[in-house]
C-alpha positions in Angstrom: 52.8 259.8 86.2 52.6 263.3 84.6 55.0 266.0 85.7 53.7 268.8 83.4 53.0 272.0 85.2 50.4 274.6 84.1 50.6 278.3 84.9 47.0 279.4 85.6 48.2 282.7 87.1 50.1 284.7 84.5 52.2 286.4 87.3 53.4 283.2 88.8 57.1 282.3 88.1 58.7 279.2 86.7 61.1 277.0 88.4 64.2 276.0 86.4 66.6 273.1 86.0 70.0 273.7 84.4 72.4 271.3 82.7 76.0 271.9 83.9 78.7 271.4 81.3 78.6 273.7 78.3 75.5 275.5 79.8 76.8 277.1 83.0 80.3 275.6 83.1 82.6 276.6 80.2 84.1 273.2 79.9 86.5 273.9 77.0 87.9 277.0 78.7 88.5 274.9 81.9 90.2 272.1 79.9 92.5 274.7 78.2 93.4 276.2 81.6 94.2 272.7 82.9 96.2 271.7 79.8 98.3 274.9 80.1 98.9 274.2 83.7 100.1 270.6 82.9 102.6 272.0 80.4 104.0 274.4 83.0 104.3 271.7 85.7 104.1 267.9 85.1 105.1 268.1 81.5 107.5 271.0 81.5 110.6 268.9 81.3 109.3 266.9 78.2 109.4 267.9 74.6 105.6 268.3 74.2 104.3 270.4 71.3 102.3 272.8 73.3 99.6 274.0 70.9 99.0 270.4 69.6 98.8 269.1 73.1 96.2 271.7 74.3 94.1 271.1 71.2 94.1 267.4 71.6 93.6 267.5 75.3 90.5 269.6 74.9 89.2 267.5 72.0 89.5 264.2 73.7 88.0 265.3 76.9 85.0 266.8 75.0 84.2 263.4 73.6 82.0 261.2 75.6 84.3 258.4 76.6 85.9 256.9 79.8 88.7 259.1 81.2 91.1 256.2 81.3 90.7 255.9 77.5 91.2 259.7 77.1 94.6 259.5 78.8 95.5 256.3 77.0 95.0 258.1 73.7 97.0 261.1 74.8 99.8 259.0 76.1 100.1 257.1 72.8 100.0 260.4 70.8 102.6 262.2 72.9 104.8 259.1 73.9 104.1 259.3 77.6 105.3 256.4 79.8 102.7 254.1 81.4 103.6 255.6 84.8 103.0 259.2 83.5 99.7 258.1 82.0 98.5 256.9 85.4 99.9 260.0 87.1 98.0 262.3 84.7 94.7 260.4 85.1 94.9 260.5 88.9 95.8 264.1 88.9 93.0 265.0 86.6 90.4 263.3 88.9 92.0 265.0 91.9 92.4 268.5 90.7 90.5 269.4 87.5 87.8 271.2 89.5 90.2 273.8 90.6 90.5 275.0 87.1 86.7 275.3 86.4 85.6 278.3 84.5 81.9 279.6 84.6 80.4 281.2 81.5 80.4 285.0 81.9 77.4 286.0 83.9 76.3 282.5 84.9 76.8 283.1 88.6 75.1 286.4 88.5 72.1 284.8 86.7 71.8 282.1 89.4 71.9 284.7 92.1 69.2 286.8 90.3 66.9 283.7 90.1 67.5 282.7 93.7 66.8 286.3 94.8 63.5 286.2 92.9 62.4 283.1 94.8 63.0 280.7 92.0 63.7 277.0 92.9 66.8 275.9 90.9 67.9 272.4 90.1 70.9 270.9 88.2 70.8 267.7 86.2 74.2 266.6 84.7 75.6 263.6 83.1 79.0 262.5 84.6 80.7 261.0 87.6 79.0 262.1 90.9 82.2 263.2 92.8 83.7 264.8 89.7 80.6 266.9 88.9 79.9 267.9 92.5 83.5 269.1 92.9 83.2 271.3 89.8 79.9 272.7 91.0 81.3 273.6 94.4 84.5 275.1 92.8 82.3 277.2 90.5 80.5 278.5 93.6 77.1 277.2 92.2 76.2 274.8 94.9 74.7 277.5 97.1 72.1 278.3 94.4 70.9 274.8 93.7 68.0 273.3 95.6 69.0 269.9 94.2 71.8 268.4 92.1 71.3 265.1 90.2 74.2 263.4 88.4 73.8 260.4 86.1 76.4 258.5 88.1 74.6 259.3 91.4 71.2 258.1 90.3 72.2 255.5 87.8 70.3 257.0 84.8 71.8 259.4 82.3 70.3 261.9 79.9 68.5 261.7 77.5 66.7 259.0 79.6 63.5 260.8 80.8 63.7 259.1 84.2 66.5 261.4 85.3 64.3 264.4 84.3 61.3 262.9 86.3 63.5 262.5 89.3 64.4 266.2 89.1 60.8 267.3 88.5 59.7 265.4 91.6 61.5 268.1 93.6 59.0 270.6 92.3 56.0 268.4 92.9 54.4 270.8 95.5 55.3 274.1 93.7 52.4 274.3 91.3 54.7 276.1 88.8 55.8 275.2 85.4 59.4 274.1 85.0 61.9 275.4 82.5 64.9 273.3 81.4 68.0 275.0 80.2 70.8 273.1 78.4 73.1 273.0 75.4 72.2 269.7 73.8 69.3 269.2 71.5 69.2 265.4 71.9 70.2 265.1 75.6 68.4 268.2 77.0 65.9 269.8 74.8 64.1 266.8 73.2 63.5 264.8 76.4 62.6 267.9 78.4 60.0 268.9 75.7 58.6 265.4 75.8 57.7 266.0 79.4 56.0 269.3 78.7 58.8 271.5 80.0 59.6 275.0 78.7 62.8 274.4 76.7 65.6 277.0 76.7 68.6 276.2 74.5 72.1 277.7 75.1 73.6 277.9 71.7 75.4 280.1 69.1 72.9 278.9 66.4 70.3 281.4 65.3 67.7 278.9 64.2 66.0 276.4 66.5 63.8 273.4 65.9 60.1 273.6 66.8 60.5 271.7 70.1 62.8 274.4 71.4 60.8 277.3 72.9 63.6 279.8 73.3 67.3 280.2 72.7 70.2 282.4 74.0 73.9 282.5 73.6 75.0 284.7 76.6 73.7 285.0 80.1 73.0 288.7 79.4 70.6 287.5 76.7 69.2 284.9 79.2 68.5 287.6 81.8 66.6 289.7 79.2 64.6 286.6 78.0 63.8 285.7 81.6 62.4 289.2 82.5 60.5 289.8 79.2 59.2 286.3 78.4 60.0 283.4 80.6 58.6 284.8 83.8 55.2 284.8 82.0 55.5 281.5 80.3 
């Protein structure tokens, strides 16, 4: 089954699917906020080297690995008790979303697209409850026509099946679909294999051939949308 869309009318608009973490959600900034909060609350009575803890907390949580493993590593490195390890893990699942930070301009971009009549989806790897709580805390849920999480559908990027599930939401639109994400292997390559317009969020100036466009800030994205993507 092919999900590739073709724009016969130059003035027609694309629909768009966004990745979440490191695309719309500034994951590292959120992790730093959370680590700082831990140092001022749960860990404030312990002799924890603050800069080292924040750095390690962010680094371990940015690695794709189970969260229990993350907190096991942190507990070993900072000599936390088994009880504290369990407490930290439970608290992270319960409250991390409250510290979520959007990239500057991300919410305004979503609002602009929605006001232009664009259908917007989100496809993200991660635990369903965890990702959805972040999306709600960021104030993004009102803009998305659909949200797919790898945990919720049982398939994770870069498996093209999760992209196909998302694209099925646009099956009656007759418009091309753009995918915007930060990962070449998990976002850009599989999206391009399905014929989507690929937009890479990155600080790198050079892009591989299968990436159609790049941007580093949402101010750049907005200009790219108005001048180029709307006519893709």
